[in-house]
Phi, psi and omega in degrees: 000146184275185181300164181301153181289136178275160178297323179296317179296318179294321178299320178294323177298312179299319179300328181291344177271351179142162184281333178281115185302318182295313179296319179298319179297320178294318179296320177300312181296321177298313179294324178301314179297318180297314181293322178298317177296321177305312180292321178299313182298331181267004176077022178296141187295327182224079187306317181294319180292324179292324176296315177301316180298320178300309180296323178300315181295317180295316180298319178297321179297315177297320181294333178277000175103004179294143176258117182244117183279318181246090186298320180297313179295320179295316179299320179297317179295319177296320179299321178300317179293317179299319179297313178301317179298315184292321179293322179295317184281343183250008180303319182296330187276003183275351180282151180300151179277124170199172185296328179296316180292320178295321177300312181294323183287334186252354185213138173298154182303121182205124186273011179295114186293333178291322175295319180298316178297322179297320178293320178295322176296319177298318178299314178299316180299316181291322176298321180290340177283341179285155174295160179304317182296315180292322178297315178297318180301309184293322180291316180289324183298322184255012189281325188260178178240151173044237187297320180295330177296317179298314180296317179299315181294322178297313179296319179297317179297316179298316181297323181271355180071034182243154168287157183297326178290326177292321176298316179299319178297315180297316180297320180295319178296319178295319179297315178301316180298317179297314181298320178296317180298314180296319179298313179299315181299317182292335181281348182290000000 
């Protein structure tokens, strides 16, 4: 991903929705909801972030002087590409979190039990670095199998006052953070 979006680029994006700022803002928000649903339906790991990335790319293109006649259609085409990229880059992360998966993700297959124990120690160390709330969230989010997992996640989302997709996003970010921590720890 490129540098942060400038205010000028965002202003050009809004202008592409119409000259009346209020109406343009409403059209932008409507398209934002449509694109977020588009990413959700296709199983993209972070629908809101993918929507932001789509708008960022379109805004940068406009800022570079591109003339876009159908902003909605153009955004949809960019969203398709962003979705393909995100699904391709996150395929590995779709497997359930457990010590076996973290072991496989951070180490080439090696049956040396001392290395395995070191990775498990790293996992414990990294889990302990999380706040109590985040540790509980990540452990509960990945604890069950099949139908009970769905029920657990639904209850967890309700308890935290989150939508289920927001809970999934939070859990994925925590999982990514844990995997990075375990990898760094294991390299020491």
